[in-house]
C-alpha positions as CSV (number, residue, x, y, z in Angstrom):
1,M,102.5,104.9,101.3
2,R,102.6,102.0,103.7
3,N,101.5,98.5,102.6
4,S,100.3,97.4,106.0
5,A,99.1,98.6,109.4
6,T,97.8,97.2,112.7
7,L,94.9,99.0,114.4
8,A,93.2,98.6,117.7
9,I,89.4,98.8,117.3
10,Q,86.6,98.5,119.8
11,G,84.2,95.6,119.1
12,E,81.2,97.7,118.5
13,R,83.1,99.8,115.9
14,L,84.3,96.8,113.8
15,P,83.0,96.8,110.3
16,P,80.2,94.2,109.8
17,E,82.4,91.9,107.6
18,F,85.0,91.8,110.4
19,S,82.4,90.9,113.0
20,A,81.1,88.2,110.7
21,A,84.6,86.8,110.2
22,L,84.9,86.5,114.0
23,E,81.3,85.1,114.2
24,G,80.4,88.1,116.4
25,S,82.3,90.5,118.6
26,E,82.2,91.5,122.2
27,A,81.0,95.1,122.9
28,G,83.8,96.8,124.9
29,A,86.4,94.3,123.8
30,V,89.3,95.7,121.8
31,Y,90.5,93.9,118.7
32,A,93.9,94.2,116.9
33,V,93.1,94.4,113.2
34,H,96.0,93.9,110.7
35,I,95.5,95.1,107.2
36,Q,97.9,94.5,104.4
37,K,98.0,95.2,100.7
38,L,98.1,92.0,98.7
39,S,99.4,91.4,95.2
40,I,96.8,90.0,92.7
41,E,98.6,86.6,92.9
42,D,98.6,86.6,96.7
43,A,94.9,87.6,96.9
44,A,94.0,84.8,94.4
45,E,96.0,82.2,96.5
46,F,94.3,83.5,99.7
47,L,90.8,83.2,98.2
48,E,91.6,79.7,96.8
49,T,92.9,78.5,100.2
50,R,89.9,79.9,102.0
51,A,87.5,78.1,99.5
52,K,89.4,74.8,100.1
53,I,89.1,75.2,103.9
54,Q,85.4,75.9,103.6
55,E,84.9,72.8,101.4
56,G,86.8,70.8,104.0
57,I,84.6,72.1,106.8
58,A,81.5,71.4,104.9
59,A,82.7,67.8,104.2
60,L,83.4,67.3,107.9
61,E,80.0,68.6,108.9
62,A,78.4,66.2,106.3
63,G,80.3,63.3,107.9
64,D,82.5,62.8,104.9
65,F,85.8,61.8,106.6
66,L,87.9,58.8,107.2
67,G,88.1,56.9,110.5
68,D,91.5,56.5,112.3
69,D,92.4,53.2,110.7
70,E,91.4,54.3,107.2
71,A,93.3,57.6,107.6
72,F,96.5,55.9,108.7
73,A,96.2,53.3,105.9
74,E,95.8,56.1,103.3
75,I,98.8,57.9,104.8
76,E,100.9,54.7,104.6
77,R,99.7,54.2,101.0
78,L,100.8,57.7,100.0
79,I,104.1,57.3,101.7
80,A,104.7,54.1,99.9
81,I,103.9,55.7,96.5
82,K,106.3,58.5,97.2
83,A,109.1,56.2,98.4
84,A,108.7,54.1,95.3
85,K,109.6,57.1,93.0
């Protein structure tokens, strides 16, 4: 049994969760869909990463981010801490 495959699927035949992930699909368009079996560990890491990305997007949408000067100051602070070790 194979552990992965790539399929070409017309937009109107995509499963609903695939269309949702794309935020919609074009009727008549053809999409390459790659499927791959994941280990339990890889699946957990994928879900954790996706959750962190969603948290970051929500924070940005809420206006919770640093300005340019603050961001560069924070980067410099982190570099200084790492260099001191």
